[in-house]
C-alpha positions in Angstrom: 14.4 14.7 15.8 11.8 13.7 13.2 13.4 11.8 10.4 12.4 12.6 6.8 10.8 10.1 4.5 11.7 10.5 0.8 9.5 9.0 -1.9 11.1 8.9 -5.3 8.7 7.9 -8.1 10.5 9.1 -11.2 13.7 8.1 -13.0 16.7 9.5 -11.0 20.3 9.1 -10.2 21.1 9.0 -6.5 24.6 9.5 -5.1 26.5 10.9 -2.1 28.7 14.0 -1.7 30.0 15.4 1.5 27.5 13.3 3.5 24.6 14.7 1.5 22.2 12.5 -0.5 22.0 14.0 -3.9 19.1 13.3 -6.3 19.7 14.1 -9.9 17.3 14.1 -12.8 18.4 15.0 -16.4 21.9 15.7 -15.0 20.6 18.4 -12.6 20.6 18.1 -8.8 16.9 18.5 -7.7 17.4 17.7 -4.1 20.2 17.6 -1.5 19.5 16.1 1.9 21.8 15.4 4.9 22.0 11.6 5.3 21.5 11.9 9.1 18.1 13.6 8.5 16.7 10.6 6.7 14.5 7.8 8.1 13.4 6.1 4.9 14.0 6.3 1.2 11.2 4.8 -0.9 12.3 3.9 -4.5 9.3 3.5 -6.8 10.7 3.8 -10.4 12.4 0.9 -12.1 15.0 3.2 -13.7 16.3 4.7 -10.5 20.1 4.3 -10.2 21.9 4.6 -6.8 25.5 4.1 -5.9 27.0 1.7 -3.4 28.0 4.7 -1.3 24.3 5.6 -0.9 23.5 2.1 0.3 26.4 2.0 2.8 25.7 5.5 4.1 22.0 4.5 4.6 23.1 1.4 6.5 25.5 3.4 8.7 22.7 5.8 9.6 19.9 3.3 10.1 18.0 4.6 7.0 15.6 2.1 5.4 15.8 1.6 1.7 12.4 0.5 0.4 12.1 -1.0 -3.1 8.7 -1.0 -4.8 7.4 -3.3 -7.5 5.7 -2.4 -10.8 2.4 -1.8 -8.9 4.3 0.8 -6.7 3.9 -1.3 -3.6 6.8 -1.9 -1.2 8.4 -5.2 -2.2 11.6 -5.4 -0.2 13.8 -3.4 2.3 17.4 -3.2 3.1 18.2 -2.8 6.8 21.5 -2.6 8.7 22.4 -5.5 10.8 26.0 -5.6 11.9 26.4 -2.0 13.1 22.8 -1.1 14.1 23.6 -1.8 17.7 27.0 -2.3 19.3 25.7 -5.2 21.4 24.0 -6.9 18.5 25.7 -10.3 18.9 25.0 -10.4 22.6 21.4 -9.5 22.2 21.0 -11.9 19.3 22.2 -14.8 21.5 19.8 -13.7 24.1 17.0 -13.5 21.6 17.5 -17.0 20.3 17.3 -18.3 23.9 13.9 -16.7 24.7 11.6 -19.3 26.1 8.5 -20.3 24.1 6.3 -19.4 27.1 7.7 -15.9 27.1 7.0 -15.5 23.4 3.5 -16.7 23.9 2.9 -14.3 26.8 4.0 -11.3 24.7 2.1 -12.5 21.6 -1.1 -12.5 23.8 -0.5 -8.8 24.6 0.1 -8.0 20.9 -3.1 -9.7 19.8 -5.1 -8.0 22.6 -3.8 -4.6 21.6 -4.6 -5.3 17.9 -8.2 -6.2 18.8 -8.5 -3.1 21.0 -7.3 -0.9 18.1 -9.8 -2.6 15.7 -12.6 -1.9 18.2 -11.5 1.7 18.5 -11.4 2.1 14.7 -15.0 0.9 14.5 -16.1 3.3 17.3 -14.4 6.3 15.7 -16.3 5.5 12.5 -19.6 5.1 14.4 -19.8 1.4 13.7 -20.7 -1.5 16.0 -17.7 -2.5 18.0 -19.3 -4.7 20.6 -18.6 -8.0 18.8 -14.9 -7.1 18.8 -14.7 -5.6 22.3 -15.8 -8.8 24.0 -13.0 -10.8 22.4 -10.2 -8.9 24.1 -10.5 -10.7 27.4 -10.9 -14.1 25.7 -7.4 -14.1 24.3 -5.2 -16.6 26.1 -1.5 -17.1 26.2 -0.2 -17.7 22.7 -3.7 -17.0 21.4 -4.1 -20.8 20.9 -7.8 -20.4 20.1 -6.9 -17.9 17.4 -9.0 -15.0 18.5 -7.0 -12.8 16.2 -8.5 -14.5 13.2 -12.0 -14.5 14.8 -11.7 -10.8 15.4 -10.5 -10.1 11.9 -13.5 -12.0 10.4 -16.0 -9.9 12.3 -13.9 -6.7 11.9 -13.8 -6.5 8.1 -17.5 -7.1 7.8 -18.3 -4.4 10.3 -15.8 -2.0 8.8 -16.2 -2.5 5.1 -19.4 -4.5 4.7 -20.3 -8.1 3.9 -19.1 -7.9 0.3 -15.5 -6.9 1.1 -12.8 -9.5 0.9 -9.3 -8.8 2.3 -7.2 -10.0 -0.6 -3.6 -8.8 -0.7 -3.4 -9.6 -4.4 -6.3 -7.4 -5.5 -6.4 -3.7 -6.2 -8.2 -0.6 -5.1 -9.0 -0.7 -1.4 -6.7 -3.7 -0.9 -3.9 -2.0 -2.7 -4.1 1.0 -0.4 -4.1 -1.3 2.6 -1.1 -3.2 1.3 0.9 0.0 0.8 0.1 1.4 4.3 0.9 -1.9 5.9 4.2 -2.3 4.1 5.3 1.2 5.1 4.5 0.5 8.8 6.2 -2.9 8.6 9.4 -1.2 7.3 9.4 1.3 10.1 8.9 -1.3 12.7 11.7 -3.4 11.1 14.0 -0.4 11.3 13.2 0.1 15.0 13.8 -3.6 15.7 17.2 -3.6 14.0 18.0 -0.3 15.8 17.4 -2.0 19.1 19.8 -4.8 18.2 17.1 -7.4 17.8 17.0 -9.6 14.7 13.8 -9.1 12.7 13.7 -12.7 11.4 13.2 -14.2 14.9 9.4 -13.8 15.5 7.1 -14.2 18.4 4.3 -15.9 16.3 5.2 -15.7 12.6 7.9 -18.2 11.7 8.1 -18.6 7.9 11.6 -19.7 7.1 11.5 -17.5 3.9 10.5 -14.4 5.7 13.3 -12.2 7.1 10.9 -9.9 8.9 8.8 -12.2 11.1 9.3 -10.1 14.2 8.3 -7.0 12.3 5.1 -8.8 11.1 4.3 -9.6 14.7 4.9 -6.2 16.2 3.1 -4.2 13.5 -0.2 -6.0 14.1 -1.6 -3.4 16.6 -0.9 -0.6 14.1 -2.8 -2.2 11.1 -6.1 -0.6 12.2 -4.4 2.8 12.0 -3.9 2.2 8.3 -7.5 0.8 8.0 -8.9 4.0 9.4 -6.8 6.2 7.0 -7.9 4.1 4.0 -11.6 4.3 5.1 -11.3 8.1 5.3 -10.0 8.1 1.7 -13.0 6.1 0.7 -15.3 8.5 2.4 -13.6 11.4 0.7 -14.2 9.7 -2.6 -10.5 9.8 -3.4 -9.3 7.5 -6.3 -8.9 4.0 -4.8 -5.3 3.6 -6.1 -1.8 4.1 -4.9 -0.9 7.5 -6.3 1.1 10.5 -5.0 -1.9 11.9 -3.1 -2.9 8.7 -1.3 0.7 7.8 -0.6 1.2 11.2 1.1 -1.7 10.5 3.4 -0.6 7.0 4.3 3.1 8.0 4.7 1.8 10.7 7.1 1.1 8.1 9.7 4.8 7.7 10.3 5.2 11.3 11.5 1.9 11.5 13.4 2.0 12.2 17.1 1.6 9.3 19.5 1.4 9.0 23.2 4.0 6.7 24.7 4.4 6.5 28.5 2.8 10.0 28.8 5.2 11.4 26.2 4.1 12.8 22.9 6.4 11.7 20.1 6.3 11.1 16.4 5.4 7.5 15.6 8.7 6.9 13.9 10.5 7.9 17.1 8.2 6.1 19.5 8.7 2.9 17.5 12.2 2.6 18.8 11.0 2.9 22.4 8.3 0.4 21.6 10.8 -2.2 20.4 13.0 -1.5 23.4 10.2 -2.7 25.7 10.2 -6.0 23.9 13.8 -6.5 24.9 12.9 -5.9 28.5 9.9 -8.2 28.2 12.2 -10.9 26.9 14.3 -10.6 30.0 11.7 -10.0 32.7 8.5 -12.1 32.9 6.7 -9.3 34.8 7.4 -6.6 32.1 4.5 -5.7 29.9 4.6 -4.3 26.4 3.9 -0.6 26.2 2.0 0.3 23.0 1.9 3.8 21.4 -1.5 5.4 21.0 -2.3 7.9 18.2 -3.0 11.3 19.7 -5.6 12.0 17.0 -7.5 8.9 17.9 -7.4 9.6 21.6 -8.7 13.2 21.0 -11.6 12.0 18.9 -12.9 10.0 21.9 -13.0 13.0 24.2 
């Protein structure tokens, strides 16, 4: 079942009744949604009020609550931990004991897939991908030579031109990228927790103040999907700002069809299968990560 993503950008009162999420505005119910149909609720207005019952119901149903800042960019998320998976404690103990060599082996696969997706993005936009293509085979265990950064340096120049600077604190193009990345990060974090893994225990990222290090690791191959969508907005001469129209396009990534092990699934659904492969890769040194592929990107290559 495809889970719904609700984006609330105006003042509202959100509460529960008979397992329905009710959204009120000016004391009138404007929406009524079964809680089990939801995948994410994005809260964008500073005057939104929600009850504790809403928060608990969302946690019980693995629904992400995403809180946005005054720039309308996702700032924080609430994810279920204790009840997301009945074997959570057992899996958490196993996760803390994963060997460093295993994490490095998996991180190599993640970096290689990210670079492949960057190269594919360039190809789809009729740009030179050769400087990126050749880096894939050069990535070693743990990416100790930091080919991820080398690829990024070349990639942004090839994609956006020499004058572009990837600055998370600036607006326009960077703001759109930030929004897209944050939404993908939240969905990957949701899948991680749903698998019983702890999102703070990363493969490569290890900031002690970051509760989503593993999500930051696993989302890397999907960043170029956001880049491609943002580039299309630029080509279409859409306003380079986070507004209802651009948000709708970027949020659409979550429900796009992907190919995962010869199955066609919405990305939000496939993300759970994807994180499940990580658990198996932790336990079996011969297990390789299986990455979803966007159907639309595959079709454009034919």
